[in-house]
SEPA-274735 format. One record per atom (N, C-alpha, C): chain; atom name; residue number from 0; y negated, z negated, x. Coordinates in steps of 0.1 Angstrom, whole numbers, plus 5000, padded with zeros to 4 digits. Last residue first. Layout:
<sites>
site c->A, a->CA, k->NUM, py->Y, pz->Z, px->X
...
</sites>
This chain:
<sites>
site c->A, a->N, k->122, py->5733, pz->8317, px->1315
site c->A, a->CA, k->122, py->5728, pz->8324, px->1313
site c->A, a->C, k->122, py->5722, pz->8324, px->1300
site c->A, a->N, k->121, py->5748, pz->8292, px->1342
site c->A, a->CA, k->121, py->5746, pz->8297, px->1327
site c->A, a->C, k->121, py->5733, pz->8308, px->1321
site c->A, a->N, k->120, py->5768, pz->8294, px->1367
site c->A, a->CA, k->120, py->5755, pz->8295, px->1362
site c->A, a->C, k->120, py->5750, pz->8303, px->1345
site c->A, a->N, k->119, py->5784, pz->8272, px->1387
site c->A, a->CA, k->119, py->5781, pz->8277, px->1374
site c->A, a->C, k->119, py->5767, pz->8284, px->1370
site c->A, a->N, k->118, py->5783, pz->8277, px->1422
site c->A, a->CA, k->118, py->5782, pz->8269, px->1413
site c->A, a->C, k->118, py->5782, pz->8277, px->1399
site c->A, a->N, k->117, py->5798, pz->8281, px->1444
site c->A, a->CA, k->117, py->5812, pz->8280, px->1436
site c->A, a->C, k->117, py->5800, pz->8273, px->1421
site c->A, a->N, k->116, py->5785, pz->8281, px->1467
site c->A, a->CA, k->116, py->5792, pz->8298, px->1464
site c->A, a->C, k->116, py->5795, pz->8295, px->1447
site c->A, a->N, k->115, py->5792, pz->8264, px->1481
site c->A, a->CA, k->115, py->5774, pz->8268, px->1478
site c->A, a->C, k->115, py->5772, pz->8278, px->1468
site c->A, a->N, k->114, py->5816, pz->8235, px->1467
site c->A, a->CA, k->114, py->5808, pz->8249, px->1479
site c->A, a->C, k->114, py->5798, pz->8256, px->1471
site c->A, a->N, k->113, py->5808, pz->8210, px->1455
site c->A, a->CA, k->113, py->5811, pz->8216, px->1452
site c->A, a->C, k->113, py->5806, pz->8231, px->1464
site c->A, a->N, k->112, py->5819, pz->8173, px->1472
site c->A, a->CA, k->112, py->5808, pz->8186, px->1463
site c->A, a->C, k->112, py->5816, pz->8195, px->1465
site c->A, a->N, k->111, py->5836, pz->8165, px->1486
site c->A, a->CA, k->111, py->5839, pz->8164, px->1473
site c->A, a->C, k->111, py->5831, pz->8167, px->1466
site c->A, a->N, k->110, py->5837, pz->8168, px->1515
site c->A, a->CA, k->110, py->5845, pz->8170, px->1508
site c->A, a->C, k->110, py->5848, pz->8171, px->1493
site c->A, a->N, k->109, py->5809, pz->8166, px->1521
site c->A, a->CA, k->109, py->5818, pz->8176, px->1526
site c->A, a->C, k->109, py->5829, pz->8178, px->1522
site c->A, a->N, k->108, py->5799, pz->8142, px->1511
site c->A, a->CA, k->108, py->5793, pz->8155, px->1506
site c->A, a->C, k->108, py->5803, pz->8165, px->1507
site c->A, a->N, k->107, py->5816, pz->8123, px->1515
site c->A, a->CA, k->107, py->5819, pz->8130, px->1503
site c->A, a->C, k->107, py->5813, pz->8143, px->1499
site c->A, a->N, k->106, py->5807, pz->8121, px->1549
site c->A, a->CA, k->106, py->5826, pz->8128, px->1542
site c->A, a->C, k->106, py->5825, pz->8131, px->1526
site c->A, a->N, k->105, py->5785, pz->8117, px->1546
site c->A, a->CA, k->105, py->5783, pz->8130, px->1549
site c->A, a->C, k->105, py->5797, pz->8133, px->1544
site c->A, a->N, k->104, py->5789, pz->8087, px->1535
site c->A, a->CA, k->104, py->5776, pz->8102, px->1523
site c->A, a->C, k->104, py->5783, pz->8112, px->1528
site c->A, a->N, k->103, py->5799, pz->8080, px->1553
site c->A, a->CA, k->103, py->5810, pz->8079, px->1537
site c->A, a->C, k->103, py->5799, pz->8093, px->1534
site c->A, a->N, k->102, py->5783, pz->8078, px->1571
site c->A, a->CA, k->102, py->5794, pz->8085, px->1575
site c->A, a->C, k->102, py->5806, pz->8090, px->1558
site c->A, a->N, k->101, py->5763, pz->8059, px->1563
site c->A, a->CA, k->101, py->5763, pz->8078, px->1565
site c->A, a->C, k->101, py->5771, pz->8083, px->1564
site c->A, a->N, k->100, py->5776, pz->8037, px->1555
site c->A, a->CA, k->100, py->5769, pz->8045, px->1547
site c->A, a->C, k->100, py->5767, pz->8058, px->1553
site c->A, a->N, k->99, py->5787, pz->8031, px->1582
site c->A, a->CA, k->99, py->5799, pz->8034, px->1573
site c->A, a->C, k->99, py->5789, pz->8040, px->1565
site c->A, a->N, k->98, py->5761, pz->8025, px->1599
site c->A, a->CA, k->98, py->5774, pz->8034, px->1605
site c->A, a->C, k->98, py->5783, pz->8037, px->1591
site c->A, a->N, k->97, py->5741, pz->8016, px->1592
site c->A, a->CA, k->97, py->5735, pz->8021, px->1601
site c->A, a->C, k->97, py->5752, pz->8032, px->1604
site c->A, a->N, k->96, py->5746, pz->7996, px->1566
site c->A, a->CA, k->96, py->5738, pz->8003, px->1567
site c->A, a->C, k->96, py->5731, pz->8015, px->1583
site c->A, a->N, k->95, py->5774, pz->7983, px->1585
site c->A, a->CA, k->95, py->5772, pz->7994, px->1568
site c->A, a->C, k->95, py->5759, pz->8001, px->1570
site c->A, a->N, k->94, py->5762, pz->7974, px->1604
site c->A, a->CA, k->94, py->5773, pz->7977, px->1603
site c->A, a->C, k->94, py->5769, pz->7990, px->1597
site c->A, a->N, k->93, py->5739, pz->7953, px->1608
site c->A, a->CA, k->93, py->5737, pz->7964, px->1598
site c->A, a->C, k->93, py->5746, pz->7972, px->1602
site c->A, a->N, k->92, py->5755, pz->7929, px->1628
site c->A, a->CA, k->92, py->5750, pz->7930, px->1616
site c->A, a->C, k->92, py->5745, pz->7936, px->1605
site c->A, a->N, k->91, py->5761, pz->7950, px->1650
site c->A, a->CA, k->91, py->5771, pz->7941, px->1639
site c->A, a->C, k->91, py->5763, pz->7941, px->1628
site c->A, a->N, k->90, py->5732, pz->7960, px->1658
site c->A, a->CA, k->90, py->5745, pz->7971, px->1649
site c->A, a->C, k->90, py->5754, pz->7964, px->1643
site c->A, a->N, k->89, py->5728, pz->7933, px->1663
site c->A, a->CA, k->89, py->5716, pz->7937, px->1652
site c->A, a->C, k->89, py->5722, pz->7948, px->1645
site c->A, a->N, k->88, py->5737, pz->7928, px->1683
site c->A, a->CA, k->88, py->5738, pz->7918, px->1674
site c->A, a->C, k->88, py->5731, pz->7926, px->1660
site c->A, a->N, k->87, py->5733, pz->7949, px->1704
site c->A, a->CA, k->87, py->5744, pz->7947, px->1699
site c->A, a->C, k->87, py->5748, pz->7942, px->1687
site c->A, a->N, k->86, py->5702, pz->7942, px->1706
site c->A, a->CA, k->86, py->5706, pz->7954, px->1699
site c->A, a->C, k->86, py->5719, pz->7952, px->1697
site c->A, a->N, k->85, py->5707, pz->7920, px->1720
site c->A, a->CA, k->85, py->5702, pz->7916, px->1710
site c->A, a->C, k->85, py->5705, pz->7928, px->1695
site c->A, a->N, k->84, py->5721, pz->7930, px->1744
site c->A, a->CA, k->84, py->5728, pz->7918, px->1735
site c->A, a->C, k->84, py->5725, pz->7920, px->1722
site c->A, a->N, k->83, py->5697, pz->7941, px->1753
site c->A, a->CA, k->83, py->5713, pz->7946, px->1748
site c->A, a->C, k->83, py->5721, pz->7945, px->1739
site c->A, a->N, k->82, py->5684, pz->7920, px->1758
site c->A, a->CA, k->82, py->5681, pz->7933, px->1752
site c->A, a->C, k->82, py->5690, pz->7944, px->1751
site c->A, a->N, k->81, py->5701, pz->7910, px->1777
site c->A, a->CA, k->81, py->5697, pz->7904, px->1766
site c->A, a->C, k->81, py->5695, pz->7911, px->1761
site c->A, a->N, k->80, py->5699, pz->7924, px->1801
site c->A, a->CA, k->80, py->5710, pz->7924, px->1795
site c->A, a->C, k->80, py->5712, pz->7922, px->1779
site c->A, a->N, k->79, py->5673, pz->7924, px->1809
site c->A, a->CA, k->79, py->5676, pz->7941, px->1800
site c->A, a->C, k->79, py->5690, pz->7936, px->1797
site c->A, a->N, k->78, py->5670, pz->7898, px->1816
site c->A, a->CA, k->78, py->5662, pz->7900, px->1804
site c->A, a->C, k->78, py->5668, pz->7917, px->1798
site c->A, a->N, k->77, py->5689, pz->7905, px->1837
site c->A, a->CA, k->77, py->5692, pz->7894, px->1829
site c->A, a->C, k->77, py->5684, pz->7891, px->1813
site c->A, a->N, k->76, py->5671, pz->7921, px->1855
site c->A, a->CA, k->76, py->5685, pz->7925, px->1850
site c->A, a->C, k->76, py->5691, pz->7912, px->1842
site c->A, a->N, k->75, py->5649, pz->7903, px->1862
site c->A, a->CA, k->75, py->5647, pz->7918, px->1848
site c->A, a->C, k->75, py->5660, pz->7922, px->1849
site c->A, a->N, k->74, py->5659, pz->7881, px->1869
site c->A, a->CA, k->74, py->5659, pz->7880, px->1861
site c->A, a->C, k->74, py->5652, pz->7892, px->1849
site c->A, a->N, k->73, py->5663, pz->7896, px->1898
site c->A, a->CA, k->73, py->5680, pz->7885, px->1891
site c->A, a->C, k->73, py->5673, pz->7882, px->1876
site c->A, a->N, k->72, py->5640, pz->7903, px->1907
site c->A, a->CA, k->72, py->5649, pz->7910, px->1901
site c->A, a->C, k->72, py->5659, pz->7909, px->1896
site c->A, a->N, k->71, py->5611, pz->7884, px->1893
site c->A, a->CA, k->71, py->5625, pz->7886, px->1904
site c->A, a->C, k->71, py->5636, pz->7893, px->1897
site c->A, a->N, k->70, py->5586, pz->7897, px->1881
site c->A, a->CA, k->70, py->5595, pz->7890, px->1879
site c->A, a->C, k->70, py->5606, pz->7892, px->1890
site c->A, a->N, k->69, py->5568, pz->7926, px->1887
site c->A, a->CA, k->69, py->5567, pz->7912, px->1879
site c->A, a->C, k->69, py->5576, pz->7899, px->1881
site c->A, a->N, k->68, py->5585, pz->7943, px->1894
site c->A, a->CA, k->68, py->5573, pz->7943, px->1901
site c->A, a->C, k->68, py->5569, pz->7929, px->1898
site c->A, a->N, k->67, py->5609, pz->7940, px->1879
site c->A, a->CA, k->67, py->5609, pz->7933, px->1888
site c->A, a->C, k->67, py->5597, pz->7937, px->1897
site c->A, a->N, k->66, py->5598, pz->7952, px->1857
site c->A, a->CA, k->66, py->5597, pz->7940, px->1853
site c->A, a->C, k->66, py->5602, pz->7936, px->1868
site c->A, a->N, k->65, py->5606, pz->7979, px->1871
site c->A, a->CA, k->65, py->5593, pz->7983, px->1866
site c->A, a->C, k->65, py->5588, pz->7963, px->1866
site c->A, a->N, k->64, py->5632, pz->7979, px->1872
site c->A, a->CA, k->64, py->5626, pz->7979, px->1885
site c->A, a->C, k->64, py->5610, pz->7975, px->1882
site c->A, a->N, k->63, py->5644, pz->7980, px->1846
site c->A, a->CA, k->63, py->5644, pz->7966, px->1851
site c->A, a->C, k->63, py->5635, pz->7967, px->1866
site c->A, a->N, k->62, py->5632, pz->8002, px->1835
site c->A, a->CA, k->62, py->5629, pz->7992, px->1835
site c->A, a->C, k->62, py->5630, pz->7973, px->1840
site c->A, a->N, k->61, py->5648, pz->8013, px->1850
site c->A, a->CA, k->61, py->5638, pz->8023, px->1853
site c->A, a->C, k->61, py->5628, pz->8008, px->1850
site c->A, a->N, k->60, py->5673, pz->8012, px->1841
site c->A, a->CA, k->60, py->5672, pz->8009, px->1861
site c->A, a->C, k->60, py->5655, pz->8012, px->1856
site c->A, a->N, k->59, py->5673, pz->8020, px->1815
site c->A, a->CA, k->59, py->5675, pz->8007, px->1816
site c->A, a->C, k->59, py->5670, pz->8000, px->1830
site c->A, a->N, k->58, py->5670, pz->8050, px->1819
site c->A, a->CA, k->58, py->5659, pz->8040, px->1817
site c->A, a->C, k->58, py->5657, pz->8029, px->1815
site c->A, a->N, k->57, py->5696, pz->8047, px->1823
site c->A, a->CA, k->57, py->5685, pz->8056, px->1834
site c->A, a->C, k->57, py->5669, pz->8050, px->1832
site c->A, a->N, k->56, py->5711, pz->8043, px->1803
site c->A, a->CA, k->56, py->5714, pz->8035, px->1819
site c->A, a->C, k->56, py->5698, pz->8038, px->1826
site c->A, a->N, k->55, py->5701, pz->8065, px->1785
site c->A, a->CA, k->55, py->5699, pz->8048, px->1784
site c->A, a->C, k->55, py->5701, pz->8045, px->1795
site c->A, a->N, k->54, py->5712, pz->8082, px->1796
site c->A, a->CA, k->54, py->5698, pz->8082, px->1793
site c->A, a->C, k->54, py->5694, pz->8069, px->1791
site c->A, a->N, k->53, py->5739, pz->8079, px->1793
site c->A, a->CA, k->53, py->5732, pz->8083, px->1805
site c->A, a->C, k->53, py->5720, pz->8078, px->1807
site c->A, a->N, k->52, py->5743, pz->8077, px->1765
site c->A, a->CA, k->52, py->5745, pz->8066, px->1771
site c->A, a->C, k->52, py->5735, pz->8068, px->1785
site c->A, a->N, k->51, py->5734, pz->8103, px->1757
site c->A, a->CA, k->51, py->5722, pz->8090, px->1751
site c->A, a->C, k->51, py->5724, pz->8080, px->1756
site c->A, a->N, k->50, py->5758, pz->8116, px->1766
site c->A, a->CA, k->50, py->5741, pz->8120, px->1774
site c->A, a->C, k->50, py->5729, pz->8108, px->1769
site c->A, a->N, k->49, py->5770, pz->8108, px->1749
site c->A, a->CA, k->49, py->5777, pz->8103, px->1761
site c->A, a->C, k->49, py->5764, pz->8104, px->1769
site c->A, a->N, k->48, py->5764, pz->8112, px->1722
site c->A, a->CA, k->48, py->5764, pz->8097, px->1729
site c->A, a->C, k->48, py->5770, pz->8098, px->1744
site c->A, a->N, k->47, py->5764, pz->8141, px->1723
site c->A, a->CA, k->47, py->5753, pz->8132, px->1722
site c->A, a->C, k->47, py->5753, pz->8124, px->1725
site c->A, a->N, k->46, py->5795, pz->8145, px->1722
site c->A, a->CA, k->46, py->5784, pz->8145, px->1734
site c->A, a->C, k->46, py->5770, pz->8139, px->1737
site c->A, a->N, k->45, py->5799, pz->8129, px->1696
site c->A, a->CA, k->45, py->5805, pz->8126, px->1715
site c->A, a->C, k->45, py->5797, pz->8132, px->1725
site c->A, a->N, k->44, py->5788, pz->8144, px->1683
site c->A, a->CA, k->44, py->5783, pz->8134, px->1681
site c->A, a->C, k->44, py->5789, pz->8127, px->1694
site c->A, a->N, k->43, py->5804, pz->8172, px->1686
site c->A, a->CA, k->43, py->5789, pz->8169, px->1686
site c->A, a->C, k->43, py->5777, pz->8155, px->1687
site c->A, a->N, k->42, py->5824, pz->8165, px->1678
site c->A, a->CA, k->42, py->5825, pz->8171, px->1692
site c->A, a->C, k->42, py->5806, pz->8167, px->1693
site c->A, a->N, k->41, py->5819, pz->8161, px->1649
site c->A, a->CA, k->41, py->5826, pz->8150, px->1661
site c->A, a->C, k->41, py->5821, pz->8152, px->1671
site c->A, a->N, k->40, py->5812, pz->8181, px->1644
site c->A, a->CA, k->40, py->5802, pz->8173, px->1639
site c->A, a->C, k->40, py->5804, pz->8158, px->1649
site c->A, a->N, k->39, py->5834, pz->8198, px->1644
site c->A, a->CA, k->39, py->5826, pz->8200, px->1652
site c->A, a->C, k->39, py->5813, pz->8193, px->1656
site c->A, a->N, k->38, py->5854, pz->8183, px->1625
site c->A, a->CA, k->38, py->5853, pz->8180, px->1641
site c->A, a->C, k->38, py->5842, pz->8188, px->1651
site c->A, a->N, k->37, py->5838, pz->8191, px->1601
site c->A, a->CA, k->37, py->5844, pz->8178, px->1603
site c->A, a->C, k->37, py->5842, pz->8176, px->1619
site c->A, a->N, k->36, py->5840, pz->8218, px->1607
site c->A, a->CA, k->36, py->5826, pz->8215, px->1604
site c->A, a->C, k->36, py->5829, pz->8200, px->1602
site c->A, a->N, k->35, py->5869, pz->8221, px->1600
site c->A, a->CA, k->35, py->5863, pz->8227, px->1613
site c->A, a->C, k->35, py->5847, pz->8227, px->1612
site c->A, a->N, k->34, py->5876, pz->8214, px->1576
site c->A, a->CA, k->34, py->5882, pz->8202, px->1589
site c->A, a->C, k->34, py->5873, pz->8207, px->1601
site c->A, a->N, k->33, py->5862, pz->8232, px->1563
site c->A, a->CA, k->33, py->5860, pz->8218, px->1561
site c->A, a->C, k->33, py->5864, pz->8209, px->1574
site c->A, a->N, k->32, py->5877, pz->8250, px->1566
site c->A, a->CA, k->32, py->5866, pz->8252, px->1566
site c->A, a->C, k->32, py->5859, pz->8239, px->1570
site c->A, a->N, k->31, py->5905, pz->8246, px->1557
site c->A, a->CA, k->31, py->5903, pz->8246, px->1569
site c->A, a->C, k->31, py->5889, pz->8247, px->1573
site c->A, a->N, k->30, py->5902, pz->8242, px->1535
site c->A, a->CA, k->30, py->5901, pz->8227, px->1543
site c->A, a->C, k->30, py->5900, pz->8230, px->1556
site c->A, a->N, k->29, py->5895, pz->8263, px->1522
site c->A, a->CA, k->29, py->5887, pz->8257, px->1522
site c->A, a->C, k->29, py->5888, pz->8245, px->1533
site c->A, a->N, k->28, py->5919, pz->8275, px->1533
site c->A, a->CA, k->28, py->5907, pz->8286, px->1536
site c->A, a->C, k->28, py->5897, pz->8271, px->1534
site c->A, a->N, k->27, py->5936, pz->8262, px->1511
site c->A, a->CA, k->27, py->5941, pz->8263, px->1524
site c->A, a->C, k->27, py->5927, pz->8266, px->1536
site c->A, a->N, k->26, py->5930, pz->8269, px->1487
site c->A, a->CA, k->26, py->5928, pz->8252, px->1496
site c->A, a->C, k->26, py->5934, pz->8253, px->1507
site c->A, a->N, k->25, py->5932, pz->8294, px->1484
site c->A, a->CA, k->25, py->5919, pz->8290, px->1488
site c->A, a->C, k->25, py->5916, pz->8276, px->1488
site c->A, a->N, k->24, py->5961, pz->8294, px->1486
site c->A, a->CA, k->24, py->5955, pz->8301, px->1498
site c->A, a->C, k->24, py->5938, pz->8295, px->1498
site c->A, a->N, k->23, py->5961, pz->8284, px->1465
site c->A, a->CA, k->23, py->5966, pz->8277, px->1475
site c->A, a->C, k->23, py->5964, pz->8283, px->1487
site c->A, a->N, k->22, py->5954, pz->8305, px->1446
site c->A, a->CA, k->22, py->5946, pz->8289, px->1446
site c->A, a->C, k->22, py->5953, pz->8284, px->1458
site c->A, a->N, k->21, py->5971, pz->8325, px->1449
site c->A, a->CA, k->21, py->5956, pz->8324, px->1452
site c->A, a->C, k->21, py->5949, pz->8312, px->1455
site c->A, a->N, k->20, py->5996, pz->8315, px->1439
site c->A, a->CA, k->20, py->5992, pz->8315, px->1454
site c->A, a->C, k->20, py->5977, pz->8319, px->1458
site c->A, a->N, k->19, py->5988, pz->8306, px->1411
site c->A, a->CA, k->19, py->5990, pz->8294, px->1420
site c->A, a->C, k->19, py->5989, pz->8302, px->1436
site c->A, a->N, k->18, py->5983, pz->8336, px->1405
site c->A, a->CA, k->18, py->5973, pz->8328, px->1405
site c->A, a->C, k->18, py->5975, pz->8316, px->1415
site c->A, a->N, k->17, py->6008, pz->8344, px->1414
site c->A, a->CA, k->17, py->6001, pz->8352, px->1414
site c->A, a->C, k->17, py->5985, pz->8345, px->1419
site c->A, a->N, k->16, py->6019, pz->8334, px->1389
site c->A, a->CA, k->16, py->6024, pz->8328, px->1399
site c->A, a->C, k->16, py->6014, pz->8334, px->1410
site c->A, a->N, k->15, py->6008, pz->8341, px->1363
site c->A, a->CA, k->15, py->6000, pz->8325, px->1370
site c->A, a->C, k->15, py->6009, pz->8325, px->1381
site c->A, a->N, k->14, py->6015, pz->8368, px->1363
site c->A, a->CA, k->14, py->5999, pz->8361, px->1369
site c->A, a->C, k->14, py->5998, pz->8353, px->1373
site c->A, a->N, k->13, py->6044, pz->8363, px->1363
site c->A, a->CA, k->13, py->6039, pz->8375, px->1374
site c->A, a->C, k->13, py->6022, pz->8370, px->1379
site c->A, a->N, k->12, py->6047, pz->8357, px->1337
site c->A, a->CA, k->12, py->6049, pz->8347, px->1346
site c->A, a->C, k->12, py->6044, pz->8350, px->1358
site c->A, a->N, k->11, py->6032, pz->8375, px->1319
site c->A, a->CA, k->11, py->6023, pz->8367, px->1324
site c->A, a->C, k->11, py->6028, pz->8357, px->1336
site c->A, a->N, k->10, py->6053, pz->8396, px->1324
site c->A, a->CA, k->10, py->6038, pz->8397, px->1330
site c->A, a->C, k->10, py->6029, pz->8384, px->1333
site c->A, a->N, k->9, py->6070, pz->8381, px->1313
site c->A, a->CA, k->9, py->6075, pz->8386, px->1325
site c->A, a->C, k->9, py->6061, pz->8386, px->1332
site c->A, a->N, k->8, py->6062, pz->8380, px->1285
site c->A, a->CA, k->8, py->6062, pz->8371, px->1294
site c->A, a->C, k->8, py->6064, pz->8371, px->1302
site c->A, a->N, k->7, py->6060, pz->8410, px->1283
site c->A, a->CA, k->7, py->6047, pz->8401, px->1282
site c->A, a->C, k->7, py->6049, pz->8388, px->1291
site c->A, a->N, k->6, py->6094, pz->8412, px->1281
site c->A, a->CA, k->6, py->6077, pz->8420, px->1289
site c->A, a->C, k->6, py->6067, pz->8412, px->1295
site c->A, a->N, k->5, py->6094, pz->8402, px->1255
site c->A, a->CA, k->5, py->6102, pz->8394, px->1271
site c->A, a->C, k->5, py->6095, pz->8398, px->1282
site c->A, a->N, k->4, py->6081, pz->8414, px->1238
site c->A, a->CA, k->4, py->6076, pz->8400, px->1241
site c->A, a->C, k->4, py->6081, pz->8397, px->1253
site c->A, a->N, k->3, py->6094, pz->8438, px->1240
site c->A, a->CA, k->3, py->6079, pz->8438, px->1244
site c->A, a->C, k->3, py->6079, pz->8423, px->1246
site c->A, a->N, k->2, py->6121, pz->8428, px->1234
site c->A, a->CA, k->2, py->6115, pz->8434, px->1245
site c->A, a->C, k->2, py->6100, pz->8434, px->1251
site c->A, a->N, k->1, py->6117, pz->8421, px->1209
site c->A, a->CA, k->1, py->6120, pz->8410, px->1217
site c->A, a->C, k->1, py->6117, pz->8420, px->1233
site c->A, a->N, k->0, py->6112, pz->8445, px->1196
site c->A, a->CA, k->0, py->6098, pz->8438, px->1196
site c->A, a->C, k->0, py->6100, pz->8426, px->1207
</sites>
């Protein structure tokens, strides 16, 4: 009887160790997947930010020269600089709504929500 209990205990221990190995592997795979998503979104934001910066530069120059038709060119540059200062102040004032909340929402969905295939279906 003790031999049978001993074998059952060994089998249970083997199952528990195998379960922990599989659980660790699952965590490793999920973290790799989530970090890949995070890094790809970061790269996309970086590329789009650079392209937007270049676009804003050319749009700004176009607006300056357009204003230069009506005003002296010096005032056109000052007005355009003032527009960017106002945009900077708005970005600072609405920092939480524009930057912090969307980033926190994205990260919490990425790291805290259950994966799509892991939903429990009740029959």
